[in-house]
N, C-alpha and C positions, 0 to 999 in steps of 0.2 A: 383730387378734391373738386367738387362742383364749383362753378363760378357764380357769384352773386350777380355781377354785371358784366356784360360783354358788349363792346362796340366794334363793329367791323366796317371799315371803309366809310366812316362817318364824315359827311361833307355838309357844310352849312355856311350861310352868309346872310348879308343884309342888302336888300334892294338890288339884287343882281351881282353884288360884289362878294365873291367867295372868300371866306375867312378860314374855314377848316378844310384841309385837303387830304381826306382819306385817313382818319384817325382810327387806329386799332388799339384797344386797351381792354383790360379785364380787372375786376376786383373780386377777390374771394371772400367768403363769409368771415367776418371779424377782422378783415384787413383794412389798414389805413393807407391809401395811395395818395401821395402828395404830387401836385402838378406845379412844376417850376416853369418860369418863363418871363421874359421882359414884358413891359406894357405893350399891348397891341398884338401879342402872340396868339391870342384866341382863347385864353383860359376861361374867361367869363362866358364867352360864346359856347364853349364846350359844355359847361354846366347847364346853361339855358337850353341847349339842344336836347340834352339827356332828360331834363325835367319837363319837356313838352312845351316850353315857352317859345321855341323857334322851330319852323319846319326844317326837316333835314332829309338828306339822301343817305343811303347806306342801311345798316342794320344795327338795332340796339335790342339786346335781350336782358331781361331781369328774371332771375331764377328759371332760366330756360324758356321763358315766354317772350315772344316778340312784342316789344313795346314801342316800336318805331312810330313817331308822330302821334302817340297816344296823348290824351289830354292830361294836363297837370293834375286835375281832380282825380282822374282814374288812377294815376300813378301814386298819389298819396294814399288812396284806398288799398293799393297793392303793397305799400310799404316803402315808398321813395319820398323823402322829404328834402326840400331845398331851402337853405338859409341864404338869401341873396345878398349881394354886396349892398351896403347901406342899411342893413338890418330889416327894414320893411315892417316895423311894428305898426299896429293901429294906434296912433297917438291919442285919439280921442277916448280910447277905452282904458280901463284900469289893467293892471297886471293880471288879475284874476280873470277878467273878461277876455283878454288876449289869449290866455291859456285855454279857456273853454272854446274859443274859436279854433284853436289848434286841434282840439279833439272832435271837431264837427264831422270829420269823415268816418269816425268810429261807428260801427253798427252792432246790433244785437247785444250779446253779453259783454262786449268790450265797453259799451256805454255805461254799463253798471259798474265798471271798474274805474270810472273817471275820478271819483274822490280819492281812491287809493293811488291813482297815478299822480294826482296833484300832490299828495304827500311825498311821493318819490321825487318829484320835481323840486319841491321845496327843500328836501334833504340834500339834493344835488346842488341847488342854488339857494343857500340860506338867505342871501340878500334879497332874493325875490319874495321870500316869505314875509320879510319885514315891509316889503313894498306892495303887497298883493292888492291893497285897496287904493294905491296911488295911480294917478293918470300917467300913462306911458310917456307923454310929452314932457313931463316934469322930471323924469329920471335922467341920470347921467348917461353918457354914451356907453360906458361899460355895462351899466345895468340894462340898457336897451339891447345891447348885443347878447347878454345873457338871456334876456326875455325872448329874443328872436330864436335862439337855439332851443330854449325850453319849450316855446310854442311848437316848434317842429317836432320835438320829442313827444309831445302830447299825443300825436297820431300813432305812436308806437312803431316808428319806422325800423326797417331792417337795413336800409341804406340812407346815409345822411350826406347831402351835398352841401359843402360849406365854401362860400365865395368870400375870401378876404375877411375872416372873422376878426382880425386885429386892426382893421382899417380905422384910423382916426383915434385909436385908444392909447392912453399913456402906457409906458412899459410895464408898470406894476399891474395894471388892469389886464394887459395882454397876457402876462404870465399867469394871472388868475384864471382867465378864460381857458388857456391851454392846459392848465392843471385839471380843470373840469373835464376837458376833452380826454385827457389821459385817464382820468377816473372812469369816464364813460366807456372808453375802450376796454379797460381792464375788467369792469364790473358787468357790462352788458353784452360784450362781444359784437357790438354794432359795427357794420362796415361804414367806412367814410371815404369820400373823395374830396380832397381839400385843395383849394387854390389859396395860396397865402404868400405874401411878400416877405414875411418874417421867416426866412428859411430855417434859421437855427432852431426856433421853437417847434416848427412844423416837422422838421426832420427828426427831432427828438421823440416824436410820437409815431412817426411813419414807419411802415414796414417796407414800402417801396416808394420810389419817386420816378416820375417821368418828366423829361424836359421837352417843352413845347416851343418850337421856333417857327414863326411865319405859318402857323396853322398846321404844322406837322410835328409828330413826336420823333425826336432825333436820338433819344437815348432813354432807356429804362434801366433801373437797377436798385440796389439797396442803398440806404443812406451812406454806408461805407463806400460803395462804388462811386457815388457822387463826390464824396469827400476826398477820395484818393485820385480823382481826375483833376489835375491842376487847373485846366482851363475852366471847367465847370465850377470848381471850388471858388476860384477868384470871381467868376461872373455872378454866382448866386449866393455864395456863403461868405464872401469877403474874407476868406482865410480858412484855417482849419476848423472843421466841425468839431464842436465840443459837446 
């Protein structure tokens, strides 16, 4: 099977301090890869580097095309969408306006399909349909997270990068967000690279997981592999994976 995303010897850092030390990973079409790791392991840096937000050394390929250090805007047009930590919605705009901004990269006939895409988004996120004329700043944290994901989906991505989608959310809202991600995986076959501290929910939708420690991937495997490793289970899952 062809790979959707390939990273080879990816190295990256901030102001001369190296954070990532030779990352090798791949994501296949329709696959969900979960990145596990303690705070400071380099998880957010990894997503920022792939999405063009940080300069990097090494090689990154998307659908066999080299995208190393390509701009974020160019990557969005190619089919890579990033939902950053902290949601990043445009608070001064309404839900509807945020979604239209998410579709700004679409060209040609794809722009003609924006109304239909909005209908699909509102079917996937019914709560956003009820809030489409509401200013984003007045919405709950869970609704803003749904909006951030929905806005990314408006660009019709093939690969979705998600950085801590449950951060700051109540357990019930977190479960709702991950149920939506599960539906997205099953219905659209979109590939996802997910950084998430709620390992139980993430592993339930993941096909594979990679453990990042001090900027290096130290283990890759299926959720069952991680669950059956006592040290990793205790460190990241707090017990048996269910």
